N, C-alpha and C positions, 0 to 999 in steps of 0.2 A: 504494499500500499504506500502511496506517496505521502510524504510528510504533510501534516496538517498546518494550515495557516489561517488563523481567524482571530477575532477579538471578542472576548466575552464582556458583556456590559451588564451593570446593575445600577439602579438608581434608588434613592430614598426621596420621599416627598414630604413637604411640610404640612400637608393636610390631605383631605380626600380627593382634591383635584389632582389628577395624575400629571397635569402640566406644572405643578408646583415643586419641581425638582430642586432639592437642596443639597444633594450630593450625587456625583457620578463616579462610578468605578469602572475601570477597564483593565482587563488582563489580556495582554498582547501575547498571542501564541504564534511563533514562527518555527518552522521545522519541528513541529510536534513538541515544543517546549515553551513553558511560560517564560518569556524573556523580560517582561516588565509588568508591573502593576501600578496603575495610576489611580489616585483617589483625589477628587477635587470637590471642595465645598463650594456650592453655588448659591448666589443670592436669588431666591425664587421670586422676589418682588411680590410676595404674598404673605398671608398670615400663617402662623404656626399653631396647629392644633396640639394641645397638650398630650393627646393620645399618641400622635405621631412622634412627638419629642420623647415620650416615654419609651417608644420602641427603639429609635435609633440614637437618641441622645443629642441630636443637633438642634440648637435653639436659634432663635432669631439673632441673638448677639453673636453667634458663631459665624453668621453670614455677612455681617457688616463689613463692607469694603471688599468683599469677594466678587468674582466675576458673575455676571448674569448668565443665563443660559445662552442668550444671543452672543455674548462676548466669548463664551467658552466653545461655542459650536465649531469654529474653524479648527480648534485643537482636536475635537472629536473626529471631524472629517479627516484630518491629517493622520490620526492614529488608525482609524478603521480602513482607510484607503479603499481598495476595491475588494477587500477580503470579506468573507462571510462574517456575520455578527451572530453571537449566541447570547441567549439569556435564559434564565431558569423561569419558565412560564413566559407568557407574552405580556405580562404587566409592564415590563421595562420598555418593550417595543412600543406599546400604546402610549406610555408616558413620554417617550422621546418624540413620537409623532405629534402628540398634543402640545408639547412644549415648542416644537417647531412651528406648528400652526399658530400658537399664541404669539410668537415673536417674529413671525414672517420668514422663517428659514425654510429652505426646501429639505424635507426629510431625505435621508440617504436611500439609495436604491439598491443597497447591498442585499444579498440573500440573507435570510434569517433562519436560525434553527433554535428550537426550544429544547433545552437539555432535560426538562422534566419529561417531555414526550420521549426523548431518546432513552432515558433511564427506564421508563415504563416498557419500552420495546426491547431493550437489551437485557433487562433483568425482570421479566414478567412475574417470576415467582416472588421477588422481593417488593416490587413497586407497581405491578400491573393494575391493581385496583385502588390502592391507597398507599400512603406513606412515601409519596414521591416529592414531598417538600424538600427544599434545599437542606435544611438542618438535619432531617432524617437520613437523606441520601449520604450526606457527609459523615454522619455518625456511623452508618452502616459500613462505610469504607475506611473508617478511622482517620478521616481528614479533620484536623483541628482548625478552627477559625473563630473569629469574632463576628457572630451573625448580626446582620443589619448594619454593617459597615460596608458601603458599596464596593470598595476595593477588595475587601476580603470575600464578599459574596461573588464578585466577578471571578476572582481567582478560583474559588471552589467550583463555580460553573465550568470554568476551563478544565479543571482537573477531572471533573465527571466526564466531560466529553473525551478527554484523552484516554481515560480508562475504558470508555465505551469503544473507542477506536481500537484499543488493544484486544478487545474481544473478537474483532473481525466482523462484528455485526453492524458497524456504523462507520460511515464516512460522509463527507459533505456532498459527494456526488451521487450517493445512493438514493 
């Protein structure tokens, strides 16, 4: 199998509006290795719901002076280039598309893959019907991470896909 090249992405939001991205994480995979993990706090220019803050720990004070999504978007485009993008469920894809719509950016046209769906297909006995959340999949494979940190979540998403590729039952062209 050819080496995998993709970028895993995860976002955290400040409230129930998926466009309210307050952190973006990207795990850059080149030649089937995680080469870099980027985590950027984003000013969502929106309010912070205490429930969301309780989940990820990012407050409005943390985003003061940080780039807006519009300001960060060129970096995101440069990192993902023409490679496929992965996320664990399509929450992150929807959030990125809504943030693009909100700020007038053109969403990327990259191919997307959902690592939750991949986990369900590669390991149906473990995750076929339930238990395919990122935290549970990571725990099953002994992957340690700080959940709800976008950089860490992106890294784990990448590691899940790399493990799936090692089974021979997944690649981006299948």
